[in-house]
C-alpha positions as CSV (number, residue, x, y, z in Angstrom):
1,M,0.0,0.0,0.0
2,S,2.9,2.4,0.6
3,F,4.1,1.9,-3.0
4,A,0.5,2.6,-4.2
5,A,0.5,5.8,-2.2
6,L,3.9,6.9,-3.5
7,A,2.8,5.9,-7.1
8,G,-0.5,7.8,-6.8
9,E,-2.5,4.6,-7.4
10,S,-5.7,3.4,-5.7
11,V,-6.2,0.5,-3.3
12,F,-9.2,-1.8,-2.8
13,L,-9.5,-3.9,0.4
14,L,-11.8,-6.9,0.3
15,G,-12.8,-8.4,3.6
16,P,-15.4,-8.7,6.4
17,P,-16.2,-5.7,8.6
18,G,-14.5,-5.0,11.9
19,I,-10.9,-5.7,10.8
20,A,-9.5,-2.1,11.0
21,K,-9.5,-1.4,7.3
22,S,-10.0,2.3,8.0
23,L,-7.1,2.3,10.4
24,I,-4.8,1.4,7.6
25,A,-5.7,4.5,5.7
26,K,-5.5,6.7,8.8
27,R,-2.0,5.4,9.5
28,L,-0.9,6.1,5.9
29,I,-1.9,9.7,6.2
30,Q,0.8,10.2,8.8
31,A,3.5,9.5,6.2
32,F,2.7,12.8,4.5
33,D,3.5,16.2,5.9
34,N,0.5,18.5,6.5
35,S,-1.8,16.1,4.7
36,S,-5.6,16.1,4.7
37,Y,-7.8,13.1,5.2
38,F,-11.4,12.3,4.2
39,E,-13.3,9.2,5.3
40,Y,-16.9,8.2,4.5
41,L,-19.1,5.1,5.0
42,M,-21.2,4.7,1.8
43,T,-24.8,3.6,1.9
44,R,-27.4,3.5,-0.8
45,F,-28.8,6.7,0.7
46,S,-25.5,8.6,0.4
47,T,-25.7,11.8,-1.6
48,P,-23.0,13.6,-3.6
49,E,-23.1,16.5,-1.1
50,E,-21.8,14.2,1.7
51,V,-18.8,13.2,-0.4
52,F,-18.0,16.1,-2.6
53,G,-19.3,19.0,-0.5
54,P,-22.6,20.9,-0.2
55,L,-23.8,23.5,-2.7
56,S,-23.0,27.1,-2.0
57,I,-26.3,28.7,-1.5
58,Q,-24.7,32.1,-1.5
59,E,-22.9,31.5,-4.8
60,L,-26.1,30.2,-6.4
61,K,-28.1,33.2,-5.0
62,D,-25.6,35.9,-5.9
63,N,-24.1,34.6,-9.2
64,G,-26.4,31.8,-10.3
65,R,-23.5,29.4,-10.2
66,Y,-23.8,25.8,-9.2
67,L,-20.7,25.5,-7.0
68,R,-19.8,23.1,-4.2
69,L,-18.0,24.0,-1.0
70,T,-15.3,21.3,-1.2
71,D,-13.2,22.3,1.8
72,G,-12.9,19.3,4.1
73,Y,-14.4,16.9,1.6
74,L,-13.0,14.4,-1.0
75,P,-12.0,17.0,-3.7
76,T,-9.5,18.6,-1.3
77,A,-8.2,15.5,0.6
78,Q,-4.8,13.9,-0.1
79,V,-5.7,10.5,1.5
80,V,-9.3,9.2,1.0
81,F,-11.0,6.2,2.6
82,L,-14.4,5.1,1.3
83,D,-15.9,2.2,3.1
84,E,-18.5,-0.1,1.5
85,I,-17.9,1.7,-1.8
86,W,-20.2,-0.4,-3.9
87,K,-23.2,0.6,-1.9
88,A,-23.0,4.2,-3.3
89,G,-25.2,5.4,-6.0
90,P,-24.3,6.2,-9.7
91,A,-24.2,9.9,-9.0
92,I,-21.3,9.4,-6.6
93,L,-19.5,6.6,-8.4
94,N,-19.5,8.3,-11.8
95,T,-18.0,11.4,-10.4
96,L,-15.5,9.4,-8.5
97,L,-14.4,7.7,-11.7
98,T,-13.3,11.0,-13.1
99,V,-11.6,12.0,-9.9
100,V,-9.6,8.7,-9.8
101,N,-8.8,8.7,-13.5
102,E,-7.9,12.3,-14.1
103,K,-7.3,13.7,-10.6
104,T,-9.7,16.5,-11.4
105,F,-13.2,17.5,-10.1
106,K,-15.7,19.5,-12.1
107,N,-17.1,22.1,-9.7
108,G,-19.7,24.0,-11.6
109,S,-18.0,25.3,-14.7
110,D,-14.6,25.1,-13.1
111,I,-12.2,22.1,-13.4
112,E,-10.3,21.8,-10.1
113,K,-7.2,19.8,-9.5
114,V,-7.6,17.1,-6.9
115,P,-4.6,16.6,-4.6
116,M,-5.5,13.0,-3.8
117,R,-2.4,10.8,-3.5
118,L,-4.1,7.7,-2.3
119,L,-7.7,6.4,-2.5
120,V,-8.3,3.4,-0.2
121,S,-11.7,1.8,-0.8
122,A,-13.1,-1.2,1.0
123,S,-16.0,-3.6,0.9
124,N,-17.0,-7.1,2.0
125,E,-18.4,-7.7,-1.4
126,L,-17.4,-7.2,-5.1
127,P,-19.4,-5.1,-7.6
128,D,-22.1,-7.1,-9.3
129,E,-21.4,-8.1,-12.9
130,D,-23.0,-5.8,-15.5
131,S,-23.5,-3.2,-12.8
132,G,-21.6,-0.6,-14.8
133,L,-18.9,-0.4,-12.1
134,E,-16.3,-2.4,-14.0
135,A,-14.4,0.8,-15.1
136,L,-14.1,2.1,-11.6
137,Y,-13.1,-1.3,-10.2
138,D,-10.5,-1.6,-12.9
139,R,-8.8,1.6,-11.8
140,M,-8.3,0.3,-8.3
141,L,-4.9,-1.2,-9.1
142,V,-3.9,-2.8,-5.8
143,R,-6.4,-5.3,-4.5
144,I,-5.7,-6.8,-1.1
145,F,-7.8,-9.6,0.5
146,V,-7.9,-9.0,4.3
147,N,-9.2,-11.4,6.8
148,R,-9.6,-11.8,10.6
149,I,-6.4,-12.4,12.6
150,Q,-5.5,-16.1,12.3
151,N,-2.3,-16.2,14.4
152,K,-2.7,-16.8,18.1
153,Q,0.0,-14.4,19.2
154,N,-1.1,-11.7,16.9
155,F,-4.7,-12.1,18.2
156,K,-3.4,-11.8,21.8
157,S,-1.5,-8.6,20.8
158,M,-4.6,-7.2,19.3
159,L,-6.5,-7.7,22.6
160,T,-3.8,-6.6,25.0
161,V,-1.8,-3.8,23.2
162,G,-3.4,-0.4,22.7
163,T,-3.8,0.8,19.1
164,S,-3.3,4.4,18.3
165,E,-4.8,5.8,15.2
166,E,-1.8,8.1,14.8
167,A,1.5,6.6,13.8
168,K,4.5,8.4,15.3
169,I,6.7,9.6,12.4
170,P,10.1,10.9,13.4
171,E,10.5,14.6,12.7
172,G,11.9,15.2,9.2
173,L,10.8,11.9,7.8
174,A,7.3,12.9,6.8
175,I,7.0,13.3,3.0
176,T,6.6,16.9,1.9
177,D,4.7,18.2,-1.1
178,A,7.9,19.1,-2.9
179,E,9.4,15.6,-2.3
180,Y,6.2,13.9,-3.5
181,H,5.9,15.8,-6.7
182,Q,9.7,15.4,-7.4
183,W,9.4,11.6,-6.9
184,Q,6.4,11.5,-9.4
185,R,8.6,13.1,-12.0
186,E,11.5,10.8,-11.3
187,L,9.4,7.7,-11.4
188,N,9.0,8.2,-15.2
189,D,12.8,7.9,-15.6
190,V,12.9,4.4,-14.1
191,A,13.6,2.0,-16.9
192,L,11.8,-1.2,-17.9
193,S,14.6,-3.1,-19.6
194,D,14.0,-5.5,-22.6
195,D,15.0,-8.4,-20.4
196,V,12.5,-7.6,-17.6
197,F,9.8,-6.8,-20.2
198,E,10.3,-10.3,-21.7
199,K,9.8,-11.8,-18.2
200,L,6.7,-9.6,-17.7
201,Y,5.3,-10.8,-21.0
202,Q,6.1,-14.4,-20.1
203,L,4.1,-13.9,-16.9
204,K,1.2,-12.4,-18.8
205,T,1.2,-15.4,-21.2
206,M,1.3,-17.8,-18.2
207,L,-1.7,-16.0,-16.7
208,E,-3.7,-16.1,-19.9
209,A,-2.9,-19.8,-20.4
210,S,-4.1,-20.5,-16.8
211,A,-7.2,-18.5,-17.5
212,D,-8.0,-20.6,-20.5
213,E,-7.7,-23.7,-18.3
214,H,-10.3,-22.4,-15.8
215,R,-12.9,-21.1,-18.2
216,A,-15.3,-23.8,-17.2
217,T,-15.3,-22.8,-13.5
218,L,-14.7,-19.0,-13.6
219,S,-16.4,-16.2,-15.5
220,E,-14.5,-14.2,-18.0
221,A,-14.7,-11.1,-15.8
222,D,-12.9,-13.0,-13.0
223,L,-9.9,-13.5,-15.2
224,Y,-9.8,-10.4,-17.3
225,V,-6.9,-8.0,-17.0
226,S,-7.2,-4.8,-19.1
227,D,-4.3,-3.2,-20.9
228,R,-4.9,-0.1,-18.7
229,R,-4.3,-2.2,-15.5
230,W,-1.1,-3.5,-17.0
231,K,0.0,0.0,-17.7
232,K,-0.8,1.2,-14.2
233,A,0.9,-1.9,-12.8
234,V,4.2,-1.0,-14.5
235,K,4.1,2.4,-12.7
236,L,3.8,0.5,-9.4
237,L,6.8,-1.7,-10.4
238,K,8.8,1.5,-11.1
239,A,7.8,2.8,-7.7
240,S,9.1,-0.4,-6.1
241,A,12.4,0.0,-8.0
242,F,12.8,3.7,-7.3
243,F,12.1,3.5,-3.6
244,N,14.5,0.5,-3.3
245,G,17.3,2.7,-4.8
246,R,17.3,1.3,-8.3
247,D,17.0,3.0,-11.6
248,S,15.3,0.1,-13.4
249,V,12.7,-2.6,-12.6
250,N,14.1,-6.0,-11.8
251,P,12.4,-9.5,-11.7
252,L,11.8,-9.2,-8.0
253,D,9.5,-6.3,-8.5
254,L,7.2,-8.4,-10.7
255,L,6.1,-10.4,-7.7
256,L,4.0,-7.4,-6.6
257,L,1.7,-8.2,-9.5
258,Q,0.0,-10.8,-7.4
259,D,-1.9,-8.0,-5.7
260,C,-2.8,-6.3,-9.0
261,L,-4.1,-8.9,-11.4
262,W,-7.0,-10.6,-9.6
263,N,-10.7,-9.7,-9.7
264,S,-12.3,-12.2,-7.2
265,P,-11.1,-14.5,-4.4
266,E,-11.3,-17.4,-6.9
267,S,-9.1,-15.7,-9.4
268,L,-6.8,-14.6,-6.6
269,E,-5.8,-18.2,-6.0
270,I,-5.1,-18.7,-9.7
271,V,-2.9,-15.6,-9.9
272,R,-1.0,-16.6,-6.7
273,T,-0.4,-20.1,-8.1
274,V,0.9,-18.8,-11.5
275,I,3.1,-16.1,-9.9
276,K,4.5,-18.7,-7.5
277,D,5.4,-21.0,-10.4
278,F,6.9,-18.0,-12.3
279,A,9.0,-17.0,-9.2
280,L,10.3,-20.5,-8.6
281,N,11.0,-21.4,-12.2
282,H,11.3,-18.4,-14.5
283,A,11.8,-15.0,-12.8
284,F,15.5,-15.4,-12.3
285,D,16.4,-17.6,-15.3
286,Q,16.2,-20.7,-13.2
287,Q,15.5,-22.9,-16.2
288,E,18.7,-21.8,-17.9
289,V,20.6,-22.4,-14.6
290,F,19.1,-25.9,-14.3
291,Q,20.1,-26.6,-17.9
292,Q,23.6,-25.5,-17.2
293,I,23.7,-27.7,-14.1
294,E,22.6,-30.7,-16.0
295,E,25.1,-30.1,-18.7
296,G,27.8,-29.7,-16.1
297,K,26.8,-33.0,-14.5
298,E,27.0,-34.7,-17.9
299,Q,30.4,-33.2,-18.5
300,L,31.6,-34.2,-15.1
301,E,30.4,-37.8,-15.6
302,E,32.3,-37.9,-19.0
303,I,35.5,-36.6,-17.4
304,Q,35.1,-39.1,-14.5
305,E,34.7,-42.0,-17.0
306,E,37.8,-40.8,-18.9
307,I,39.8,-40.7,-15.7
308,E,38.7,-44.1,-14.6
309,A,39.5,-45.5,-18.0
310,E,42.9,-43.9,-18.0
311,F,44.0,-44.7,-14.4
312,A,41.9,-47.6,-13.2
313,M,44.0,-50.8,-12.6
314,P,43.2,-53.7,-15.0
315,L,42.8,-56.7,-12.8
316,S,43.5,-60.2,-14.0
317,M,41.1,-63.0,-13.0
318,E,41.8,-66.6,-12.3
319,T,39.7,-69.5,-11.0
320,T,40.9,-71.3,-7.9
321,T,40.8,-75.1,-7.6
322,G,39.6,-77.1,-4.7
323,L,36.3,-78.3,-3.3
324,L,34.7,-74.9,-4.2
325,R,35.6,-73.1,-7.4
326,K,35.9,-69.4,-6.9
327,D,36.8,-66.5,-9.3
328,V,39.5,-64.2,-7.7
329,Y,41.3,-61.1,-9.0
330,Q,44.9,-60.4,-8.7
331,Y,47.3,-57.5,-9.3
332,D,51.0,-57.2,-8.5
333,I,51.6,-54.5,-5.9
334,S,55.0,-55.7,-4.8
335,N,56.7,-52.7,-6.4
336,A,54.2,-50.2,-5.0
337,K,55.8,-47.5,-2.8
338,S,55.5,-48.2,0.9
339,Y,54.3,-45.5,3.3
340,K,54.4,-45.2,7.1
341,V,51.7,-43.4,9.0
342,G,52.1,-43.4,12.7
343,P,52.8,-46.9,14.0
344,A,51.4,-48.5,10.8
345,T,54.0,-49.5,8.2
346,D,54.0,-51.2,4.8
347,L,51.0,-49.1,3.6
348,V,50.1,-48.2,0.0
349,K,48.5,-44.9,-1.0
350,L,45.2,-45.2,-3.0
351,V,43.7,-42.3,-5.0
352,L,39.9,-42.6,-5.1
353,L,38.3,-42.3,-8.5
354,Q,34.7,-41.8,-7.3
355,S,33.3,-39.9,-4.3
356,N,32.4,-42.0,-1.2
357,M,34.1,-45.2,-2.5
358,S,35.7,-47.2,0.3
359,V,38.2,-50.0,0.3
360,S,37.4,-51.0,3.9
361,E,34.7,-50.5,6.5
362,S,37.1,-48.1,8.4
363,E,37.5,-45.7,5.4
364,K,34.4,-43.7,4.7
365,G,33.7,-40.3,3.3
366,D,34.7,-38.0,0.5
367,S,38.5,-38.4,0.7
368,R,40.9,-37.8,-2.1
369,W,43.2,-40.7,-1.1
370,V,43.5,-43.3,1.6
371,Y,46.3,-45.4,3.1
372,I,45.8,-49.1,3.4
373,A,47.9,-52.1,4.4
374,K,49.2,-54.1,1.5
375,D,47.7,-57.4,2.8
376,E,44.3,-55.7,3.3
377,L,44.6,-54.4,-0.3
378,S,45.4,-57.8,-1.6
379,R,42.3,-59.2,-0.1
380,A,40.2,-56.4,-1.6
381,I,41.7,-57.1,-5.0
382,K,40.9,-60.8,-4.8
383,E,37.3,-60.0,-4.0
384,G,37.1,-57.5,-6.9
385,A,35.7,-54.9,-4.6
386,V,37.7,-51.8,-5.6
387,R,38.8,-49.8,-8.6
388,F,41.8,-47.5,-7.9
389,M,45.2,-46.3,-8.8
390,V,48.2,-47.2,-6.8
391,M,50.6,-44.3,-6.1
């Protein structure tokens, strides 16, 4: 929501009543220096005067002008919270559409600039299909599904810790008007590189493919993402990059899109699933890395086979006679160099050709070489239990 405020975009909160949705907006206002706030609970009986300001009787009487007194109402507020927004009538919502889209308000014959930086709207329901509210809903870029507290410790904190509607912002950290407008200009300079665009388009393609798979269970409206919303979403991505100290969008920013591209709780699950798949397998070129790892493994196996073929000892085999016939292997190690390690003498040094190969129960692990008594080695050779190079 902070990025939405800094990018000048709107937020929609979907969730049951009584979960402090309005508190979120009241806290955000504290981030701005000398900012104004407007809050209103919509009902089907709400009138434009309650939201946009009453008519000036004096102006109408003296000059015959239809003018609203907007001071203290939505047209002069920087942060706005509208609860149960879909209960409002067409007269309010149609005017609100222009305010959100153009940041202007038609007051009589005058077009007034609206200083609104953030509109937070909330409801426990979605607008009805074919209600004519699709255009307004589409302009609410960030959609957040909020629910009751699920975590036990968080629930305890909510019950026992006092909650202030005013957040304490250290002096000098509140965002001034000059800073805000300067940032808006600088956001336009944040780059969307060709590489990140390709990833964005890949995500778009994945979402559309998933939408096709769910046509039988979800309506087209649930899965529709307009070009306008993609355009507005890129501005949010640029805000994420800018306020993280970068001059270009990177793949990590794309994960924010999970809160921009859903229209209903059902489509939210689909969007989250697709973006999770995208993040795990595509966002950071994982498939290329996996391919390189597999190629590296194949090359390593080839090198290992070449080393074994080059240095492995060819053992001769003979069949013993007696009551039981048995195949045994032999190799002449009489000329192998002898080593002494501690009290042990007459040892030979073996270089392992494969990781975790052992010539005895006492030698385990990923060693490069081992020392072994010649007589023990002879027994291992006879059993054909080891491939090695004698040093």
